[in-house]
C-alpha positions in Angstrom: 7.5 -15.4 16.2 10.7 -13.7 15.0 9.9 -10.9 12.4 12.3 -9.9 9.5 12.2 -6.4 7.8 13.2 -6.2 3.9 13.3 -3.5 1.5 11.8 -4.0 -1.7 11.7 -1.6 -5.1 8.6 -1.2 -6.8 7.8 0.4 -10.2 5.3 3.2 -10.0 2.4 1.2 -11.3 3.2 -1.8 -9.1 3.4 0.6 -6.0 0.2 2.4 -7.0 -1.5 -1.2 -7.4 -0.4 -2.3 -3.8 -1.8 1.3 -2.5 -5.0 0.4 -4.2 -5.4 -3.1 -3.0 -4.6 -2.1 0.3 -7.4 0.7 0.4 -9.8 -1.6 -1.1 -9.4 -4.4 1.2 -8.8 -2.0 4.4 -5.6 -3.5 5.0 -1.9 -2.3 5.4 0.6 -2.5 2.6 2.3 -4.8 4.4 -0.5 -7.2 5.0 -1.5 -7.0 1.1 2.2 -8.4 0.6 2.0 -11.0 3.2 -1.3 -12.2 1.4 0.5 -12.2 -1.8 3.3 -14.2 -0.7 0.8 -16.8 1.1 -1.2 -17.1 -2.2 1.9 -17.4 -4.3 3.1 -20.4 -2.0 -0.3 -21.9 -2.0 -0.2 -21.6 -6.0 3.2 -23.2 -6.1 2.4 -26.0 -3.5 -0.6 -27.0 -5.7 1.4 -27.0 -8.7 3.9 -29.2 -7.3 1.3 -31.5 -6.3 0.1 -31.8 -9.9 -3.1 -29.6 -9.2 -4.5 -27.2 -11.6 -5.6 -23.9 -10.5 -8.7 -22.6 -12.8 -10.7 -19.4 -13.3 -14.2 -19.5 -14.4 -15.5 -16.0 -16.1 -18.3 -15.6 -18.2 -19.1 -19.4 -18.7 -15.0 -19.9 -19.8 -12.9 -21.9 -17.7 -9.2 -21.1 -17.8 -6.1 -22.6 -16.2 -4.2 -19.8 -14.6 -1.2 -21.6 -13.3 0.0 -23.7 -16.2 2.2 -26.4 -15.1 
């Protein structure tokens, strides 16, 4: 599989969040970014297929990806 390299500019907060996620999950920053792209693609496909993505917290259900 061919791999591509990109450069990205992050705000300080976004970069700290990326570092935190990587440490918490025991992954590299690159792996966290790949996972984020895969999740965003899944959300987009679900939305395009007419699905709703819901989150339940404390008994409250909320749509997180409105159409």
